KEVEXPA-719533 format. One record per residue (C-alpha): residue number from 1; x, y, z; residue in one letter. Coordinates in nm, 4 decimals. Example, Ala and Ser with C-alpha at 12.3 -4.5 7.8 and 13.67 -1.06 7.14 Angstrom:
BEGIN
<sedo 1; <1.2300; -0.4500; 0.7800>; 'a'>
<sedo 2; <1.3670; -0.1060; 0.7140>; 's'>
//
This chain:
BEGIN
<sedo 1; <1.7734; -9.3819; 12.5985>; 'x'>
<sedo 2; <2.0797; -9.1966; 12.7292>; 'x'>
<sedo 3; <2.4135; -9.3230; 12.8509>; 'x'>
<sedo 4; <2.4405; -9.3766; 13.2250>; 'x'>
<sedo 5; <2.7355; -9.2421; 13.4187>; 'x'>
<sedo 6; <2.8876; -9.5882; 13.4385>; 'x'>
<sedo 7; <2.8443; -9.6398; 13.0631>; 'x'>
<sedo 8; <3.0147; -9.3091; 12.9919>; 'x'>
<sedo 9; <3.3073; -9.4071; 13.2097>; 'x'>
<sedo 10; <3.3252; -9.7512; 13.0477>; 'x'>
<sedo 11; <3.3220; -9.6014; 12.6985>; 'x'>
<sedo 12; <3.6053; -9.3623; 12.7807>; 'x'>
<sedo 13; <3.8042; -9.6569; 12.9182>; 'x'>
<sedo 14; <3.7364; -9.8770; 12.6137>; 'x'>
<sedo 15; <4.0294; -9.7258; 12.4180>; 'x'>
<sedo 16; <3.8577; -9.7204; 12.0808>; 'x'>
<sedo 17; <3.9645; -9.3729; 11.9696>; 'x'>
<sedo 18; <3.8604; -9.0158; 12.0382>; 'x'>
<sedo 19; <3.5353; -8.9931; 12.2367>; 'x'>
<sedo 20; <3.3331; -8.6742; 12.2791>; 'x'>
<sedo 21; <3.0333; -8.6819; 12.5126>; 'x'>
<sedo 22; <2.7167; -8.4780; 12.4477>; 'x'>
<sedo 23; <2.8653; -8.3595; 12.1194>; 'x'>
<sedo 24; <2.6535; -8.1192; 11.9069>; 'x'>
<sedo 25; <2.5944; -8.2869; 11.5711>; 'x'>
<sedo 26; <2.5689; -7.9495; 11.4001>; 'x'>
<sedo 27; <2.9503; -7.9516; 11.4123>; 'x'>
<sedo 28; <2.9573; -8.2683; 11.2028>; 'x'>
<sedo 29; <2.7014; -8.2092; 10.9268>; 'x'>
<sedo 30; <2.7218; -7.9915; 10.6178>; 'x'>
<sedo 31; <2.3744; -7.8578; 10.7084>; 'x'>
<sedo 32; <2.5249; -7.7165; 11.0316>; 'x'>
<sedo 33; <2.2096; -7.8420; 11.2033>; 'x'>
<sedo 34; <2.1508; -8.1048; 11.4709>; 'x'>
<sedo 35; <2.1119; -8.1660; 11.8436>; 'x'>
<sedo 36; <2.3663; -8.3473; 12.0623>; 'x'>
<sedo 37; <2.4614; -8.7128; 12.0444>; 'x'>
<sedo 38; <2.5271; -8.8949; 12.3700>; 'x'>
<sedo 39; <2.8742; -8.9950; 12.2478>; 'x'>
<sedo 40; <3.0604; -8.9190; 11.9250>; 'x'>
<sedo 41; <3.3411; -9.1674; 11.8629>; 'x'>
<sedo 42; <3.6177; -9.1409; 11.6020>; 'x'>
<sedo 43; <3.7475; -9.4967; 11.5863>; 'x'>
<sedo 44; <4.1180; -9.5568; 11.5395>; 'x'>
<sedo 45; <4.1344; -9.9122; 11.3994>; 'x'>
<sedo 46; <3.9338; -10.2103; 11.2770>; 'x'>
<sedo 47; <3.9908; -10.3721; 11.6172>; 'x'>
<sedo 48; <3.8420; -10.0605; 11.7780>; 'x'>
<sedo 49; <3.5333; -10.0891; 11.5581>; 'x'>
<sedo 50; <3.4918; -10.4525; 11.6576>; 'x'>
<sedo 51; <3.5278; -10.3693; 12.0294>; 'x'>
<sedo 52; <3.2834; -10.0807; 12.0042>; 'x'>
<sedo 53; <3.0272; -10.2955; 11.8212>; 'x'>
<sedo 54; <3.0589; -10.5680; 12.0866>; 'x'>
<sedo 55; <3.0292; -10.3195; 12.3733>; 'x'>
<sedo 56; <2.7207; -10.1536; 12.2244>; 'x'>
<sedo 57; <2.5576; -10.4957; 12.1782>; 'x'>
<sedo 58; <2.6361; -10.5935; 12.5368>; 'x'>
<sedo 59; <2.5002; -10.2645; 12.6710>; 'x'>
<sedo 60; <2.1962; -10.2591; 12.4437>; 'x'>
<sedo 61; <2.2984; -9.9213; 12.3010>; 'x'>
<sedo 62; <2.2119; -9.8041; 11.9481>; 'x'>
<sedo 63; <2.5062; -9.7232; 11.7229>; 'x'>
<sedo 64; <2.4859; -9.5047; 11.4127>; 'x'>
<sedo 65; <2.7739; -9.4875; 11.1647>; 'x'>
<sedo 66; <2.8315; -9.1669; 10.9677>; 'x'>
<sedo 67; <3.0763; -9.0410; 10.7093>; 'x'>
<sedo 68; <3.1447; -8.6749; 10.6429>; 'x'>
<sedo 69; <2.7905; -8.5725; 10.7406>; 'x'>
<sedo 70; <2.7179; -8.4308; 10.3966>; 'x'>
<sedo 71; <2.3879; -8.6065; 10.3291>; 'x'>
<sedo 72; <2.2626; -8.6036; 10.6861>; 'x'>
<sedo 73; <1.9941; -8.4124; 10.8737>; 'x'>
<sedo 74; <2.0002; -8.4662; 11.2495>; 'x'>
<sedo 75; <1.6802; -8.3735; 11.4307>; 'x'>
<sedo 76; <1.6905; -8.1063; 11.6993>; 'x'>
<sedo 77; <1.6669; -8.3528; 11.9878>; 'x'>
<sedo 78; <1.9908; -8.5141; 11.8808>; 'x'>
<sedo 79; <2.0816; -8.8827; 11.8809>; 'x'>
<sedo 80; <2.0587; -9.1299; 12.1659>; 'x'>
<sedo 81; <2.3430; -9.3775; 12.1919>; 'x'>
<sedo 82; <2.6658; -9.3708; 11.9916>; 'x'>
<sedo 83; <2.7629; -9.2075; 11.6635>; 'x'>
<sedo 84; <3.0734; -9.3641; 11.5096>; 'x'>
<sedo 85; <3.2971; -9.2135; 11.2464>; 'x'>
<sedo 86; <3.6309; -9.3294; 11.1073>; 'x'>
<sedo 87; <3.9268; -9.1469; 11.2582>; 'x'>
<sedo 88; <4.2492; -9.0253; 11.1001>; 'x'>
<sedo 89; <4.4105; -9.3720; 11.0630>; 'x'>
<sedo 90; <4.1418; -9.4520; 10.8026>; 'x'>
<sedo 91; <4.2722; -9.2042; 10.5446>; 'x'>
<sedo 92; <4.5280; -9.4121; 10.3526>; 'x'>
<sedo 93; <4.5343; -9.4115; 9.9758>; 'x'>
<sedo 94; <4.7825; -9.6039; 9.7641>; 'x'>
<sedo 95; <4.8346; -9.8092; 9.4511>; 'x'>
<sedo 96; <4.8202; -10.1826; 9.5200>; 'x'>
<sedo 97; <5.1583; -10.3397; 9.4488>; 'x'>
<sedo 98; <5.2029; -10.6099; 9.1884>; 'x'>
<sedo 99; <5.1836; -10.9628; 9.3284>; 'x'>
<sedo 100; <5.0263; -10.8631; 9.6604>; 'x'>
<sedo 101; <4.6585; -10.9006; 9.5664>; 'x'>
<sedo 102; <4.3835; -10.6458; 9.6146>; 'x'>
<sedo 103; <4.2788; -10.7552; 9.9608>; 'x'>
<sedo 104; <4.6200; -10.7232; 10.1267>; 'x'>
<sedo 105; <4.8123; -10.4483; 9.9479>; 'x'>
<sedo 106; <5.1621; -10.3345; 10.0292>; 'x'>
<sedo 107; <5.1719; -9.9802; 10.1586>; 'x'>
<sedo 108; <5.2717; -9.7347; 9.8896>; 'x'>
<sedo 109; <5.1703; -9.3722; 9.8380>; 'x'>
<sedo 110; <4.9741; -9.2368; 10.1327>; 'x'>
<sedo 111; <4.7375; -8.9417; 10.1442>; 'x'>
<sedo 112; <4.6217; -8.7799; 10.4659>; 'x'>
<sedo 113; <4.3447; -8.5203; 10.4430>; 'x'>
<sedo 114; <4.0589; -8.3965; 10.6544>; 'x'>
<sedo 115; <3.7192; -8.4939; 10.5168>; 'x'>
<sedo 116; <3.5552; -8.1540; 10.5332>; 'x'>
<sedo 117; <3.1989; -8.1009; 10.4243>; 'x'>
<sedo 118; <3.2442; -7.8327; 10.1594>; 'x'>
<sedo 119; <3.4364; -7.9112; 9.8411>; 'x'>
<sedo 120; <3.6015; -7.5687; 9.8217>; 'x'>
<sedo 121; <3.7393; -7.5985; 10.1745>; 'x'>
<sedo 122; <3.8693; -7.9477; 10.1058>; 'x'>
<sedo 123; <4.0323; -7.8358; 9.7826>; 'x'>
<sedo 124; <4.1968; -7.5410; 9.9580>; 'x'>
<sedo 125; <4.3230; -7.7689; 10.2359>; 'x'>
<sedo 126; <4.4795; -7.9999; 9.9802>; 'x'>
<sedo 127; <4.6473; -7.7117; 9.8016>; 'x'>
<sedo 128; <4.7720; -7.5775; 10.1358>; 'x'>
<sedo 129; <4.9526; -7.9018; 10.2087>; 'x'>
<sedo 130; <4.7015; -8.1040; 10.4115>; 'x'>
<sedo 131; <4.7457; -8.3786; 10.1531>; 'x'>
<sedo 132; <5.0881; -8.5321; 10.2017>; 'x'>
<sedo 133; <5.2376; -8.7844; 9.9622>; 'x'>
<sedo 134; <5.5160; -9.0290; 10.0421>; 'x'>
<sedo 135; <5.6494; -9.3357; 9.8673>; 'x'>
<sedo 136; <5.7433; -9.4323; 9.5134>; 'x'>
<sedo 137; <5.5696; -9.2768; 9.2159>; 'x'>
<sedo 138; <5.4302; -9.4553; 8.9126>; 'x'>
<sedo 139; <5.1351; -9.6916; 8.8841>; 'x'>
<sedo 140; <5.1137; -10.0555; 8.7844>; 'x'>
<sedo 141; <4.8396; -10.1763; 8.5531>; 'x'>
<sedo 142; <4.6930; -10.5242; 8.5644>; 'x'>
<sedo 143; <4.6814; -10.7416; 8.2516>; 'x'>
<sedo 144; <4.3431; -10.5908; 8.1604>; 'x'>
<sedo 145; <4.4860; -10.2387; 8.1751>; 'x'>
<sedo 146; <4.3304; -10.1425; 8.5075>; 'x'>
<sedo 147; <4.5149; -10.0079; 8.8109>; 'x'>
<sedo 148; <4.4021; -10.1201; 9.1564>; 'x'>
<sedo 149; <4.3996; -9.8439; 9.4173>; 'x'>
<sedo 150; <4.3380; -9.9028; 9.7881>; 'x'>
<sedo 151; <4.1234; -9.6271; 9.9390>; 'x'>
<sedo 152; <4.0295; -9.6109; 10.3063>; 'x'>
<sedo 153; <3.6696; -9.5066; 10.3658>; 'x'>
<sedo 154; <3.7788; -9.1964; 10.5580>; 'x'>
<sedo 155; <3.9669; -9.0453; 10.2623>; 'x'>
<sedo 156; <3.8230; -8.7114; 10.1521>; 'x'>
<sedo 157; <3.6809; -8.7211; 9.8000>; 'x'>
<sedo 158; <3.8980; -8.4290; 9.6789>; 'x'>
<sedo 159; <4.2085; -8.6114; 9.8046>; 'x'>
<sedo 160; <4.1135; -8.9134; 9.5913>; 'x'>
<sedo 161; <4.0612; -8.6912; 9.2877>; 'x'>
<sedo 162; <4.3939; -8.5165; 9.3335>; 'x'>
<sedo 163; <4.5652; -8.8569; 9.3612>; 'x'>
<sedo 164; <4.3953; -8.9723; 9.0396>; 'x'>
<sedo 165; <4.5045; -8.6630; 8.8480>; 'x'>
<sedo 166; <4.8631; -8.6929; 8.9671>; 'x'>
<sedo 167; <4.8783; -9.0625; 8.8796>; 'x'>
<sedo 168; <4.6777; -9.0409; 8.5573>; 'x'>
<sedo 169; <4.3967; -9.2720; 8.6724>; 'x'>
<sedo 170; <4.0481; -9.2359; 8.5296>; 'x'>
<sedo 171; <3.7154; -9.3626; 8.6641>; 'x'>
<sedo 172; <3.6419; -9.1425; 8.9648>; 'x'>
<sedo 173; <3.5861; -8.8106; 8.7843>; 'x'>
<sedo 174; <3.2120; -8.8282; 8.8468>; 'x'>
<sedo 175; <3.2834; -8.7496; 9.2137>; 'x'>
<sedo 176; <3.4111; -8.4014; 9.1276>; 'x'>
<sedo 177; <3.2409; -8.1497; 9.3533>; 'x'>
<sedo 178; <3.1008; -8.4182; 9.5841>; 'x'>
<sedo 179; <3.1826; -8.3290; 9.9472>; 'x'>
<sedo 180; <3.2661; -8.5703; 10.2259>; 'x'>
<sedo 181; <3.4371; -8.9068; 10.2327>; 'x'>
<sedo 182; <3.4788; -9.2041; 10.0023>; 'x'>
<sedo 183; <3.2878; -9.4209; 10.2506>; 'x'>
<sedo 184; <2.9864; -9.1914; 10.2388>; 'x'>
<sedo 185; <3.0107; -9.1753; 9.8609>; 'x'>
<sedo 186; <3.0007; -9.5549; 9.8437>; 'x'>
<sedo 187; <2.6914; -9.5748; 10.0640>; 'x'>
<sedo 188; <2.5184; -9.3203; 9.8406>; 'x'>
<sedo 189; <2.6713; -9.4576; 9.5173>; 'x'>
<sedo 190; <2.7669; -9.0997; 9.4405>; 'x'>
<sedo 191; <2.8455; -8.9800; 9.0911>; 'x'>
<sedo 192; <2.6919; -8.8299; 8.7813>; 'x'>
<sedo 193; <2.5726; -8.9425; 8.4387>; 'x'>
<sedo 194; <2.9440; -8.9822; 8.3613>; 'x'>
<sedo 195; <2.9812; -9.2619; 8.6144>; 'x'>
<sedo 196; <2.8972; -9.3832; 8.9650>; 'x'>
<sedo 197; <3.1539; -9.4801; 9.2267>; 'x'>
<sedo 198; <3.0248; -9.8332; 9.2882>; 'x'>
<sedo 199; <3.0802; -9.9232; 8.9231>; 'x'>
<sedo 200; <3.4608; -9.8995; 8.9653>; 'x'>
<sedo 201; <3.4816; -10.0904; 9.2949>; 'x'>
<sedo 202; <3.7016; -10.4006; 9.2677>; 'x'>
<sedo 203; <3.6574; -10.5056; 9.6300>; 'x'>
<sedo 204; <3.5005; -10.3440; 9.9370>; 'x'>
<sedo 205; <3.5691; -10.4373; 10.2990>; 'x'>
<sedo 206; <3.3214; -10.3934; 10.5833>; 'x'>
<sedo 207; <3.2931; -10.4718; 10.9522>; 'x'>
<sedo 208; <2.9719; -10.6636; 11.0152>; 'x'>
<sedo 209; <2.7335; -10.6116; 11.3043>; 'x'>
<sedo 210; <2.8812; -10.9265; 11.4605>; 'x'>
<sedo 211; <3.2259; -10.7640; 11.4514>; 'x'>
<sedo 212; <3.3692; -10.9683; 11.1628>; 'x'>
<sedo 213; <3.5722; -10.8279; 10.8730>; 'x'>
<sedo 214; <3.4104; -10.9176; 10.5407>; 'x'>
<sedo 215; <3.5112; -10.8430; 10.1805>; 'x'>
<sedo 216; <3.2778; -10.8042; 9.8834>; 'x'>
<sedo 217; <3.3884; -10.8287; 9.5224>; 'x'>
<sedo 218; <3.2302; -10.6268; 9.2418>; 'x'>
<sedo 219; <3.0082; -10.9178; 9.1397>; 'x'>
<sedo 220; <2.8761; -10.9407; 9.4973>; 'x'>
<sedo 221; <2.7590; -10.5801; 9.5076>; 'x'>
<sedo 222; <2.4056; -10.4647; 9.4354>; 'x'>
<sedo 223; <2.3671; -10.0946; 9.3687>; 'x'>
<sedo 224; <2.1457; -9.8526; 9.1841>; 'x'>
<sedo 225; <2.0865; -9.4802; 9.1560>; 'x'>
<sedo 226; <2.2115; -9.3175; 9.4791>; 'x'>
<sedo 227; <2.1988; -9.6416; 9.6732>; 'x'>
<sedo 228; <2.4182; -9.9373; 9.7673>; 'x'>
<sedo 229; <2.2438; -10.2437; 9.9083>; 'x'>
<sedo 230; <2.4316; -10.3161; 10.2282>; 'x'>
<sedo 231; <2.3072; -10.5407; 10.5108>; 'x'>
<sedo 232; <2.1987; -10.3539; 10.8235>; 'x'>
<sedo 233; <2.4814; -10.2949; 11.0668>; 'x'>
<sedo 234; <2.7658; -10.3331; 10.8170>; 'x'>
<sedo 235; <3.0192; -10.0505; 10.8123>; 'x'>
<sedo 236; <3.2537; -9.9803; 10.5202>; 'x'>
<sedo 237; <3.6205; -9.9442; 10.6176>; 'x'>
<sedo 238; <3.7978; -9.9473; 10.2799>; 'x'>
<sedo 239; <3.7715; -10.0386; 9.9151>; 'x'>
<sedo 240; <3.9927; -10.1152; 9.6178>; 'x'>
<sedo 241; <3.9039; -9.9236; 9.3028>; 'x'>
<sedo 242; <3.9808; -10.0513; 8.9530>; 'x'>
<sedo 243; <4.0830; -9.7428; 8.7553>; 'x'>
<sedo 244; <4.2058; -9.6931; 8.4012>; 'x'>
<sedo 245; <4.5266; -9.5111; 8.2969>; 'x'>
<sedo 246; <4.4570; -9.1874; 8.1080>; 'x'>
<sedo 247; <4.6342; -8.8561; 8.0377>; 'x'>
<sedo 248; <4.6329; -8.6467; 8.3587>; 'x'>
<sedo 249; <4.5335; -8.3355; 8.1617>; 'x'>
<sedo 250; <4.2191; -8.5090; 8.0361>; 'x'>
<sedo 251; <4.1241; -8.6209; 8.3879>; 'x'>
<sedo 252; <4.1875; -8.2730; 8.5305>; 'x'>
<sedo 253; <3.9802; -8.1146; 8.2521>; 'x'>
<sedo 254; <3.6845; -8.3446; 8.3229>; 'x'>
<sedo 255; <3.7042; -8.2701; 8.6961>; 'x'>
<sedo 256; <3.7353; -7.8953; 8.6448>; 'x'>
<sedo 257; <3.4442; -7.8858; 8.4002>; 'x'>
<sedo 258; <3.2188; -8.0735; 8.6415>; 'x'>
<sedo 259; <3.3186; -7.8574; 8.9385>; 'x'>
<sedo 260; <3.2561; -7.5403; 8.7369>; 'x'>
<sedo 261; <2.9154; -7.6746; 8.6342>; 'x'>
<sedo 262; <2.8231; -7.7594; 8.9924>; 'x'>
<sedo 263; <2.9339; -7.4176; 9.1163>; 'x'>
<sedo 264; <2.7172; -7.2461; 8.8544>; 'x'>
<sedo 265; <2.4081; -7.4589; 8.9199>; 'x'>
<sedo 266; <2.4232; -7.5392; 9.2926>; 'x'>
<sedo 267; <2.4350; -7.3230; 9.6083>; 'x'>
<sedo 268; <2.7734; -7.4574; 9.7121>; 'x'>
<sedo 269; <2.8638; -7.1750; 9.9519>; 'x'>
<sedo 270; <2.5573; -7.2014; 10.1780>; 'x'>
<sedo 271; <2.5092; -7.4838; 10.4322>; 'x'>
<sedo 272; <2.2981; -7.7637; 10.2873>; 'x'>
<sedo 273; <2.2912; -8.1412; 10.2525>; 'x'>
<sedo 274; <2.2947; -8.1449; 9.8738>; 'x'>
<sedo 275; <1.9834; -8.2594; 9.6919>; 'x'>
<sedo 276; <1.7125; -8.3381; 9.9457>; 'x'>
<sedo 277; <1.4993; -8.5560; 9.7111>; 'x'>
<sedo 278; <1.5937; -8.8357; 9.4731>; 'x'>
<sedo 279; <1.5131; -8.7939; 9.1067>; 'x'>
<sedo 280; <1.2058; -8.9990; 9.0096>; 'x'>
<sedo 281; <1.2854; -9.3101; 8.8024>; 'x'>
<sedo 282; <1.0937; -9.1641; 8.5052>; 'x'>
<sedo 283; <1.0035; -8.8141; 8.4009>; 'x'>
<sedo 284; <1.1606; -8.4798; 8.4931>; 'x'>
<sedo 285; <1.4187; -8.4629; 8.7739>; 'x'>
<sedo 286; <1.3097; -8.3552; 9.1199>; 'x'>
<sedo 287; <1.4598; -8.0074; 9.0853>; 'x'>
<sedo 288; <1.2561; -7.9317; 8.7737>; 'x'>
<sedo 289; <0.9349; -8.0591; 8.9336>; 'x'>
<sedo 290; <0.9931; -7.8344; 9.2355>; 'x'>
<sedo 291; <1.0907; -7.5370; 9.0198>; 'x'>
<sedo 292; <0.7900; -7.5753; 8.7868>; 'x'>
<sedo 293; <0.5659; -7.5878; 9.0935>; 'x'>
<sedo 294; <0.6865; -7.2360; 9.1735>; 'x'>
<sedo 295; <0.8548; -7.3364; 9.4978>; 'x'>
<sedo 296; <1.1946; -7.1706; 9.4609>; 'x'>
<sedo 297; <1.2391; -6.9207; 9.7421>; 'x'>
<sedo 298; <0.9810; -7.0898; 9.9656>; 'x'>
<sedo 299; <1.0864; -7.0460; 10.3269>; 'x'>
<sedo 300; <1.0063; -7.1982; 10.6625>; 'x'>
<sedo 301; <1.1818; -6.9790; 10.9154>; 'x'>
<sedo 302; <1.5573; -7.0417; 10.8635>; 'x'>
<sedo 303; <1.5165; -7.3051; 10.5905>; 'x'>
<sedo 304; <1.4878; -7.1948; 10.2269>; 'x'>
<sedo 305; <1.4330; -7.3679; 9.8923>; 'x'>
<sedo 306; <1.7347; -7.2429; 9.6996>; 'x'>
<sedo 307; <1.6876; -6.9916; 9.4179>; 'x'>
<sedo 308; <1.9874; -7.1527; 9.2451>; 'x'>
<sedo 309; <1.8737; -7.5169; 9.2513>; 'x'>
<sedo 310; <1.5206; -7.6073; 9.3579>; 'x'>
<sedo 311; <1.6206; -7.9482; 9.4949>; 'x'>
<sedo 312; <1.8424; -7.7838; 9.7560>; 'x'>
<sedo 313; <1.7148; -7.6697; 10.0939>; 'x'>
<sedo 314; <1.9679; -7.4318; 10.2484>; 'x'>
<sedo 315; <2.0302; -7.3148; 10.6019>; 'x'>
<sedo 316; <2.0172; -6.9353; 10.5895>; 'x'>
<sedo 317; <2.1876; -6.9152; 10.9260>; 'x'>
<sedo 318; <1.9513; -7.0186; 11.2023>; 'x'>
<sedo 319; <1.7536; -7.3071; 11.0554>; 'x'>
<sedo 320; <1.6513; -7.5974; 11.2760>; 'x'>
<sedo 321; <1.5863; -7.9527; 11.1667>; 'x'>
<sedo 322; <1.2177; -7.8872; 11.2338>; 'x'>
<sedo 323; <1.2291; -7.6003; 10.9809>; 'x'>
<sedo 324; <1.3898; -7.8210; 10.7158>; 'x'>
<sedo 325; <1.1536; -8.1136; 10.7705>; 'x'>
<sedo 326; <0.8480; -7.8856; 10.7589>; 'x'>
<sedo 327; <0.9729; -7.7246; 10.4373>; 'x'>
<sedo 328; <1.0458; -8.0619; 10.2776>; 'x'>
<sedo 329; <0.6937; -8.1802; 10.3629>; 'x'>
<sedo 330; <0.5466; -7.8660; 10.2079>; 'x'>
<sedo 331; <0.7493; -7.9193; 9.8904>; 'x'>
<sedo 332; <0.6620; -8.2884; 9.8720>; 'x'>
<sedo 333; <0.2892; -8.2194; 9.9159>; 'x'>
<sedo 334; <0.2813; -7.9471; 9.6517>; 'x'>
<sedo 335; <0.4738; -8.1541; 9.3952>; 'x'>
<sedo 336; <0.2352; -8.4452; 9.4498>; 'x'>
<sedo 337; <-0.0659; -8.2149; 9.4205>; 'x'>
<sedo 338; <0.0597; -8.0490; 9.1020>; 'x'>
<sedo 339; <0.2266; -8.3372; 8.9198>; 'x'>
<sedo 340; <0.1101; -8.6568; 9.0913>; 'x'>
<sedo 341; <0.4696; -8.7511; 9.1760>; 'x'>
<sedo 342; <0.5692; -8.8560; 9.5272>; 'x'>
<sedo 343; <0.9256; -8.7437; 9.5967>; 'x'>
<sedo 344; <1.1510; -8.9739; 9.7972>; 'x'>
<sedo 345; <1.4078; -8.8373; 10.0423>; 'x'>
<sedo 346; <1.7705; -8.8436; 9.9363>; 'x'>
<sedo 347; <1.8862; -8.6745; 10.2560>; 'x'>
<sedo 348; <1.9136; -8.9105; 10.5522>; 'x'>
<sedo 349; <1.7045; -8.7926; 10.8494>; 'x'>
<sedo 350; <1.8026; -8.9319; 11.1905>; 'x'>
<sedo 351; <1.7605; -8.8582; 11.5589>; 'x'>
<sedo 352; <1.4919; -8.7432; 11.8003>; 'x'>
<sedo 353; <1.2506; -8.4544; 11.7569>; 'x'>
<sedo 354; <1.3221; -8.3246; 12.1073>; 'x'>
<sedo 355; <1.5698; -8.3793; 12.3860>; 'x'>
<sedo 356; <1.4758; -8.6448; 12.6424>; 'x'>
<sedo 357; <1.3372; -8.5372; 12.9762>; 'x'>
<sedo 358; <1.6005; -8.5500; 13.2456>; 'x'>
<sedo 359; <1.4830; -8.7387; 13.5536>; 'x'>
<sedo 360; <1.6500; -8.6629; 13.8837>; 'x'>
<sedo 361; <1.6414; -8.9231; 14.1594>; 'x'>
<sedo 362; <1.5643; -8.7267; 14.4768>; 'x'>
<sedo 363; <1.5243; -9.0232; 14.7110>; 'x'>
//
């Protein structure tokens, strides 16, 4: 299915945000791989999301929501329909003011930062001034000692961490070194053994497939390792995190230690989508199973099993999605043959294997 000329014109006239037609998805994934999407839309408001959802339903068009593209492999044929991502207005970050309630906070400190796919680039952007702070300083704790922080889903993870260090707020350190956006990190329940993001969510707001705004509280959420149970079609727009006051130096030390560890054990400077397989629920982690099977350095054309971390497939420069998928299948088959363990994808694979045939009406 591709957008007709009239649908393209209607979408451009819908006034939902920035629209790019026939946009290469390789520009929007950390893998730097992926064919074109019919339309790539950066929505500008909750109302815009609701209008876009309604229009796609009326037109019978598929809509795929994405975050920073850091855990995404788009097939070489690209994506039919619409890809939606939160635009710049969804990058607010502030402490919720006393007496306002978590679901309708007063605007306070604001952070604006691009959600880039590599942590180093995001950190450098923040240090260069891409993160701008305005408003009163100081945080207010609730009676139980927690501080409620409103975070839009489009906020870059490093921007959140910098905010937490400056304010002395602990609970998000496990995201250190995680690329992309807070919204994507919620969907994946990102974190480490030190803590997962979903565990510090106070409330989370989504737009439903029907176009309604809905809020979940912590007790409503169901999450597990690298997964948040979210009904199909629901799209996260913001959350409120319940964080704990702590010395900024201690928070910075924890973040720095984790980033240094990741840099020494992961191929962070080569395009990838992070770990491609989930760790099995019992037994050795996926990386060890792959390494012990002797698969480090295995290559399928431009895709390579990293010599640094066996659970990473990297793009050596000219890899296609077909290369990555073929290499992942080879790894999965060998691990099952050697160890009897079936690895489950952690990377999200979407799109078509090949571009659609273009039919020309010559009548």
